N, C-alpha and C positions, 0 to 999 in steps of 0.2 A: 627042725631050728631048734640045739642044744638047751639045758638050761642052761649056761654061762653066756651062749646066745641073747636067750630072753634077758640076761641079768643087762648085760651088756646096752640092747638096743630097746632095757627101758632105765636106764639111766643116761641116756642119748637124749630119749625124747626130754627126759625131764631137765635135762643141760639145758633141750631148745625152749622148754618152758620159759623155766628163770632167764636165757637171754632177752626175751623172748617182751618177757616184762618188761627186766633193763630199758629196752632198747626203748620200747612204747616210752616209758619214765622217762629219758631223758631228749625225748625230744616235743614230750607236754611242756617241760618243764624250757628246753628250747624253743618255744612257741611254735609250731613245726604247724604249716596249714591241714587241714582240713583234707584235701584232699590227700597229703602226705602220711598221716596219717591211718587213714585206709590203706593206702599201698605196702604199709606193715603188714597191718591184720589181716591182706590181702596175699600178700607172702609166706608168714606165717601159716595159715591154716592149708592154704596150696599147694607151696610149694617143701615143706617143711611136716606137716601132720597128713597132707598126702590127703585130702579131703577134698573129692572131686570136681563135686557141683556146691553152691552157696549163694544164699540172696538175701540180703539184710535190709530191713523195713527200716524205716525212722520215722520218729511222729516230729517233725518239723514244722513251725508255725500251726498246730495244731489240722495238719495234715499230713497221713502217712506216704512216706517215697524209700522208692527203693532206691538206695543209696551206697551200691555197693553189690556187685554181682558175676558173677565166671561160672564157667564151665556147661552155661543151660543156653536154652535156646528162649522163643521172646512166649515158654506160654506161664512165665512167670506171673505176665499183669491179668491176665484172669483171676490172680488171686485178690478179695476181699479180705484185706486187714482187718477192719471189722466184725465184720462177722467171720471170719475165719482162724482168725488169731487168738481175737482177742480174750476169749472165752478161756485160753490157756494160759495157766500161770505157774507149772512149771515146764522145765526138759520132759520130752515124750514124743510119741511118734504124731503121726495126723492124718487123718484118713479126708482128700478132695474130693468132692461130688466130681471132682469131672479127672477120669483114669490116669491121661497127658503128665498130671500134676501129682498124683499117686505116686507116680513111677519118674520124674525124677527129684522128690523130698521123703524122706525117711522121718529125717527128725525136726522138730522146733526147738529154739532155743527160744526162752523172752528175759528180755534182759528188767528189769525193775530199776528204779526209785524208790524208795518207798514203796507206797500204795501206787506210783507212777510204770502206766509200762512204758516205757522209750524208745523200746527198738524188737527186733524179730529175727534169732537168726535161721534162716530153713539149708540147714546141710542134707545133702544125700552124697551114693558113690563114691561109701566111705573106702581105705585099701581094705581094712581086716573086714569081715562083717564080726558086728557087735550084739549083743541083745541087747532093746529096748532096752533103759534103765537109766534115772537121775542122774548116775552116778558112772557110768560107762566109759572108757577110755576116759579122750580127749575133750566131752560134753562138758561135764564144770568148768577144765579150763577156756573151752569155747565160751563159753558164758559172763566169764573172769573176766577177758580179756576184751568181751566184747564189751561190758562195761563203763569196762576204763576207760575202750575209746569212744564210745556211743555217749558219754559223762561227759570229757573234755572236750568233743567238739560241741557240745550243748551250750560247756559254760565257756567258750569261745565264741557263742551265738551271742549267749547271754551278758559279756563282758564289752563285745563291740555296743551293741545295742544300749550300757552304758553309759557308753565313750560316747554313742550318741546322743543322746539320753543328756548326756553333759555340755554334750555343745547347745545344742536346741536351747537346752535352761543360759546359757549364756548370749546363745543367742536372744532371747526374750528378756533375757534379762539388758540385753543393752536394747530393745526395740524397749525397753519400759523405758530406760533412763533418758530415750532420744525423746518418745508419747509427753511427760512431762517437759522437754522444752515445748515444748505446743501449745502447750500451758500459760498464760498472763505471771510473769520471776509477781511480781509487784504487783499487788489494788490502793487503792486510793481507800485514804482513809485523813478526811480530816473537816473542819469545819461546817462544809457542805455536803459533804458523801462520806458514808461507809460502806467500804465491801467486804468481805471476805467469801469462801469459797473450799470446797471438799467434796477428795475422788477417792473412789474404794473400787477398782480394775477387778471383776468377779474375776481374773487370770491374771495372767503376769501385766495383758496386755486386755486395753479393751478400749470400746466405739462410742464410748459419750462424751465429751467437748462442752467447756465454756470456754468464753472472753469478752476482754473486755477491751475498746480499740476508742482514744480516745480520735473526734475528730476533726475538732478545731478548740477551740479557749472555751467555746458557752457550748460544745456539745459531744456526747458520748456516745458510742454505743455498746450492748451487750447481747448474748444469744446466748445461747443452752441446746446442745441436738444430741439427739442418741441412735446410730446406727442398730436397721435389722442384722441379730447375730452375736458375736463376742468373738473375741481371739485375737486371730494378729488379720485375718481380712479384714474384720469394721474397720479395726488398727487405722491399717494403711488407706481403706476408704475413707475416715477421719479426718487421716492428715493431709491429704488431698483438700479431702473441701474444708479445709482449714486456709489452705495454701490460697485455694478459689478468691475465700470470702474473701479476704483480707486485700489480696491482691484489685478486685469487685470492686471493694470502697475506695478504693483509690481514683476508681473515674465514676463511682455513681452514688449519691447517701437517700437517693431513691428504692426505698424498702420493698415496696412493688416491681422496681426494675431486677436487683438485684437476687430476689428469690427468685423470677425468668431464667436466668441466664445462671444462679448455681442449680431451675432444677436440668437444667438441660447441662450443666458437667456434672453430676450423680447420675442419668441415663447413660453418658458415655463413659463411664467413666465405669459403674456397675455394670453396662448393660442387662439392665430390668433384676436379676437376682439380688440385689439386695433396694434397700431406701435410707431414707433419710430427717428422721421428725424434728424440728427444730420451731423454736422460741427464738424472734431475731425481735429488737428495740435498740429506737434511740432516743434521748432525754437533751432537751434544748434547758442550762441553766438559767436560763434566760426566764426563759418565755412559761417551764417549769411544764411544759407542756413531754408530756412520752406519745411516743407513738409505735405501736406492733403489730406483726404479726406472726401469728400461730402459725404452722405450716404443720397438723397435725398431731403435738406436742403437747404432752402433759399440761395441763392449762398451770403457771405458776399465781401464787398467791398472793395480792396486790390486798394490803392488811393499812390501815388507821387506828387510830382510838376510836372511832368510832362505828367503821367496816370492815371488811373480810371479803374480797368478791376475787373472783378466778378471771385468767385472763384467755380471754378462749379465739373473740376474734381473728381469723385470716383465713386458710387454705388445706386443700390436700397433700401428704408429707410429699419431698424431693425424693425425684426417683419413681412414684408410681405410677404416671403417666405423661405420657410425649406434651403436651403440653398439659399446662396444670392448672387451665381456668381461671375465676375469674377470682383475685385477690380480694379481699378486706383487708383496711385496715382500721387499726384500733385506737384511737384517739382515747388519753386520760392527760385530766386536770389535773396536777401531782401537788397537795398537802403537805406542807412542812411535816416530818416526823414519817414519811408515807412509810413504810417495808411493803419490800420483794422480793418472796420467794421460789426462783424456778430451780427444780430439780430433776431427774428423769425417771423411768417408771422402776427403777430395782430398787426405786426406797419406796414412794405409796402402794408395791404389788406382795413384798416381801412377807411372804406369812408367817403364822404361829403353829406353834401344833394343834391346832382346833382346824387348821391352812384355814385359815380367816387373814382376811390381808390385809393391811395397817388400814393404807384409804388415806384416800384424801380430806375428810373432816377430820380423822385424829391430827393432818398437818393442820388445821387450818386452824385449831384450839389449842396447840402447842404455838403458833403463834402468834395468836390473842389474847395466850392467858400473859405470852411474854414479850407484851410488845414496843416496851422501854429499853427492856437487854440491846446491846452492840453483839454487830452483825457475825462478830467471834462465836461467840457464846450461846448463839439462840445458833447454831449451825451444833456445838456442840449440844446444847438441849435437845438439840432434835434427834442426834445419833444417839443418843444416849435414851433416848426414847425407844427407837429403832430397836439396837441392840436388846434391851428389857424386852421389849415385842413379841419376837423373834423365836424368846426363850431358846430352844434347844434348835432351831429348823437351821439351816445355811442359809446364805445367799444366791440368791440365783441370778443377781444378775449385778450388771455395774452398778454404780449409785456416784449421780452428780447431781453438786449441792452450791449453787450459787446467789447470796443473800443481798442487797442494799437496800440503805435507807437513805431520804432522801433530807435534807435539813432546810 
């Protein structure tokens, strides 16, 4: 080949490389698909630069996969990227233990982003014989072009994940709004009764629940419940539970019958994978009698000026067993000024920096020391104590707090 021919050939190669970069840039700007970008890469290397064999491995979802190949058989399946290729940091020759691989691939071109390996290009059967060197012929250009395309593919994946995350966040926000509709929109506060509630989900949505229901003009029911687990699944089960509870109260005011029915409903919905703890009570304003069942829930605190007790009587949690077994109802005569604080385990099990639970005794002490407060203020005092106690520790669970004072 004459000197002029060499110069022309060199000029043609430069034009090919420049045009290839322009084509890839336009393709990325026009949001070409992954397969379209790989088709461009294949055309440039195979048809224009005359590289006879190629395999491109890409790190996708923490797993190495072949995303492009041509001019090879199935021998590339024998390559273990982690052991064979990860040690390679620069363009160079590669020696495989299997002779068939060594014959097929002469050079490896690593593609890095900062210190993170994104891809490896294995090439062989070049049209022109080259000395093995990081700077020879097309190898640096192959590395540059592969880097541009692999990063573009990675960015497309990240953009898709970002859109999916945005859509999921929107769905969670909607679910959170819908869940907030399950809680009572207003709670009574008058000369006979003062009620207040606080709810802090651990995630966008949670599995804690409280409710207040008037049964008739002289009687009301209230409850606090907690689904095992967190997140959307727990929230869906709890919304189903709330609907069943309110429907069942239209047919019976017997707490024992209600708990039996709710146990069956939870079993049917959760199929034994989750369970619900529940404290449910009803109070008669005329007889001043509180009747309750504690189904394996954290015992609410009942406080008067003279005593502080825990409401523990009841049964096992809902959905734990096909048959809930014997149910005991607790009965308490309520004196004027009695305070009842119901809560979920996210409150008393919150830890401080020393790994110590807040605990029910600390909660009892706060209620005892603030027995004359209204319920909204009492809840605020309890939460301020929790925030101070946990120090730098994060919230580990949903927190629901429902308090009432009976005059």
